[in-house]
Phi, psi and omega in degrees: 000159175288169186280354182288154182283158175291158178298323178229146180300144180294325179284010172271359183234158181278141181286331187272314178262333181085004179280155182290134182254124183289160188293321179286347181278157180281137175249147181237123181285141182281336177296331183246355181262081184295310179301321178300320179292321174302309175299322170303313178293324180295320186284310188262357177065034177203144182277172179278133183232173169063037173282353182252006180267140179280340186267010174240139175294153180239017180230166174226157184279167179295328182288317179296319180300311178298314183292313186294309182294325179295312179299323181296326175281349178106007181289164174278064179232152174202158179284162180276351183223148181272335176235124183290176171289132188259133187247137171223167182289121180288154182270324174214179187260354188256316184250345189230003181264119185288328183280349177258334185273330181278125180247092179271000187278345178293142181286121180235105182225153184087171184290324187261025176294140177284125184293160174296134177265130180246113182287159167251103185250172173292325177273357180208102188272129181295154178296154183245120186292169174287147173209193179304323180275343179228079181276174182290125183295160176280140181281153173299145188291319183210146171288112187263188182288348172298318184287322179294322169294324177287333180294311184297324178298318180295326181287322176291341180250025186298330177283345180265176172299137185278117172206119180303135182297114179285148175297137179295128174309136172290140178290108184270133181258140183284121178277177177294323181290312173301322179296316182292321178294322179298317177300313180299314182293322176279354184049055185265138177289177186296315187293324178282330176290327176290326177297314178293326175299316182293320179297313177301321184286330171292334180261017178052044183253350184260142180247102177061047180256124170263110192295319188293350179296341176295334184287334178243025177296333183286342191285346179301318187244348186296331185288344177278001183238154181220143182244124175215135178050046179079359180246124170263112190220161182280125181263353181208088184292311182294323177296322176295318179298320183292316179298326176289323181104025177231153178289140182268095179238106187301328186287346178270002183228154177229145186268119180256122172238131183204170180217154172245195178282356182240334182209164174249131188226152175227122186229141172273125176248140184274136183287114184114343174062037177279332183249160179285170178292136184240108181291137169236358180203141182207134178209140170253002187251325186281138183270165180273089173218182182297312181302313183291322178295324178292322175298315182301311181294328178290323183290329181269358178065054179302322179297336180286320185262324172063049180291158161289145178249151181210146185177180178283165187293340174294314187285329175303317181299317175296319175300327182263005178069023180278164179285141180274172178088192181277090178259173183282325184239075186276349183276134185271359175252338178216173178262064174293125177272103185288346176265355181275073185302323186294334179268353181290145183069357183243309176272118185261326179261127184236154175308132182280149173279108176282327181207155182248102185258127181299128181092003179234135172055049175066021172265119187257325182230172172288132180301139183278320188233173174276148182292335175294336184270001178270122180261151183291133180270099190289327180295315181291330173293320177296321174299323184289323182286326178298317182295319176287331174288319180292328182294329180272001174277143185288125180302342179260000185282166183284329178298311177296326175291326178292326176296321182290322180285335181287329181240075183298334185274350181276129179293155182297323185298321177291323178289327174295326182273357178070025179274099178238163175248172188297319176292333172292325180294317178297323179293317182286343177291318187285344179288138182264339186280325187304311182303328177291348177266359176268157178278188188294316185293310183297325182291316179296318176293322178293316182296321178286333173294314178295323184290322178296319179291321184278327183260359181216313186271013173251209181282334185255120174260111186291159181289335181258032181303324178298318177294322180296316179294319179297319179294316178297318178301319179299316182291322179296321180290318173294342184267346174093020177291133178288144179273105179274174179304315183295328174284329179296322180301322180283333185286308192252336187232055181292331183284352181271001181273148175290158180290318179244094183293332182290337181279343182236028181278160172262011180296323175295331180282326175294327174292334176293338180296323180284329180291319185282345177299321179292327178288320177295331180279333173294313185280344168052051180095347176272062181281077184234201183296328180297320181293319178297318174297322175296320177294316184289332175301316174303344184274346186283166171218114181265328180259142178274354182294126178266129185265153177293320178257105189269160181279148176288343179290147176260132180242162176279000000 
């Protein structure tokens, strides 16, 4: 606010009800009215505040004083409102100042005289009347010694700002469960967890916490893993579920198998993504091929649990025993001819694969799993659609140049190839400038692509999802996009997709790559049972206390 004064003095109004106090009426200063302040706090369950501020009244009217003190003494009196007028610092004198906007100087005589209007502002909230949810509180039964002692404290501090002395908060000591959950939320390694514990112990903030327990925290789950021939796998999945504290129901989980440039991983993902990713196999020595994937599934006893599987189409090829590379029949569901460009976008029905015979139709090995157990990967399909769209953009166009500027850390080769990740696609979807740089055909393809992602490949499946997919395929065809295997799945096998693709997505498994990367850096080549046990220990939650600022990590 500016430095000029308000139109009317703040002490011309009552602190409790906010009404104007006439000149001939008596005003009661809150600083000296100790019983009134006690009654105010007992009735409204809040102390008198802001008595050192010039923008808050420091007096009360006779009506509020009689009602509050009478109620406090046990008389049959009560205030008209359950919440008093609340005072805050105003922003300006024209639109947010209570003492400038209320006009009590107008002549108001007679029965039909217009009453004074008291506004409800951001700086001064109007009182709220009693109702069923805000009944009249019960008065204290008897004025105890507490009131007399508080009276003396008010009297001794009469020259200071009036604020009832708040109770000192109790010194809370961190328990062992709280300390472990704090370590998990901060994602601290063992050495830093010990360092934090020693500091807290020096400040007497710990309650019977053994700091050295952090050195052996992995032992709780390390016994459930075995390392053989370069593969660290779970030897007792049911026992691990029981140790975590959740039931082992295979139908509620799906198995995600994928590899990065450094490791091959198998992770259990919960259907609905309510629980965190649960790794059951990890290797930095096995390569991503048919033999290694078969060894992995045998080690985790896949035939015993028979989970549904999800992964990229390269991994699906290994699971179904198909030949890798650019083959003629890459689809594991039908005999789609990937080289018959003239039939793409036209022929929708292709011969179904009734059996997978080794040596025929690009089948190289015996299938490891059944085709019905393989789930469609919505994330990789979305990445494939983005790849086909970007490949058809002219490299000299403004739209392609805008993509390079929009992702400055992405190499030009990746932009040309249309290699993007999920968060990058979400960023460009939210951008409003990129669609304006596209021509009419490209813009139609882009809008239909966004509609399919939001109305089919996500958590919400639109009622007209078939039309959304059909419009996108039509626009992609008009744009000249080549039909890849991922586009073919939408064109010919739309009935194989789940109703809620977000609940069965592989995106949660892709995030696991980033989480486990920190543990791989910590253990520096010692990718063994201890690393897997330490990772699963970080997924637990021992304390049920909910914090205002929650961790982004998901815990059991």
